[in-house]
N, C-alpha and C positions, 0 to 999 in steps of 0.2 A: 503493500500499499503506499504511494506516494503522499509525504506530508510537506506543507506549507509553514515555513519556519517563521515568516512574517505575518502577523496578523494585522491587516490593514485597516487601520482605525482611522476616523476624521482629525482627532485630536492629538495622541499621542504619535511621536514619528518612530519609536522604537520598539514598539510591544511585538515580543518574540516568543515562540516555544523554544525553551532548551530541552527538548528532547531530542533523541537519535545520538548525542555524543557518547563516544565510548571512552570507557576508563581504562585502567594500564590491566585490568584483566580480561578485556574484551566484552565486557558486559557494557549495554547501552542504556541510557535514561529513558524512561519510557516518555511516548509524544504524550502530548494533550493533557501534563499532569504539572508542570512547573513552566511558569513564563516570567520573563523579565521587561522591565519598561523602565523610561524616564517617568516622570511626572504624571500622575493620573487626573491631574487638576483641569484638563482641556477635555475632557471626554464629553462627547456629544450624547445625546438621549439615545442615538442609534448605535454609539459605541458600548454604552451601558448594557442595551439589549445583546449586542455580540457578545458581551463578556456573561451576561446571564445565562445566554443561548448555550454557551461553552461550559456551563456549570463551574464557573470561578467562583469560588466563596469564601476565599481568604485573600484580603490586601496586606501583604506585609511591606511597611513602608520603612526602607532603611537609612532615609535621609535625615538630616540634622532638624531640630527644631526650627532653625532659622528657615531652613528650606520648606518645612512642612506648613508654618504659617505663611511665608510667602506665596505659597502655591497650593494650598490643601487638596488632597487628593477628592475627587469626586466619588461617592458610593453609590453602586446599583443595588438593586433589589436581592435580598437574601446574601449580602457580603459581611463578612467580619472584618473589621480593620484591627491589626496590630502593629503598634509602634514598636518598633526593633531598631534603635540607632545602632549602627557600626560604630561612630564615631561619638567620645562624649562631647558635650558642650564645652568642657574644659579641655583644651589640647593636651595639657601637662597630665591627664587621667588616662590619655588614649593608649598608652603603651603598658600602662600598669596594671591595675584590676579589672579593665575593659576584658571580659572573655572572649566575646563576640568579634571583637577588633583583632586579639591574638591569633582564634581561629582563623578566621578570613585572611589574615596575613601571614600564616605558618602553611596553608595548604600546598603540597608539593607541586 
């Protein structure tokens, strides 16, 4: 079955499926499970319907508070919003106790 990596939306420019990528053991990420995007603040009503139709039900926002406040994500029906900053608002804390930051920056 052929898959389209890019999901064409009216607002976000880089909404894509990360399925199909192969790991070092030869396994592949499942299609239609995990997507990545730039800000979801510019979703149109039609975009929201496309996300709902694909049963995308969790929006994990990795952006800083500043970015979230400047361009809040639009929410579509039945979505759960998760605020999960990679970077601390205090730059000095980023390399210390921020477990998510350390995890992301130590992926081989």
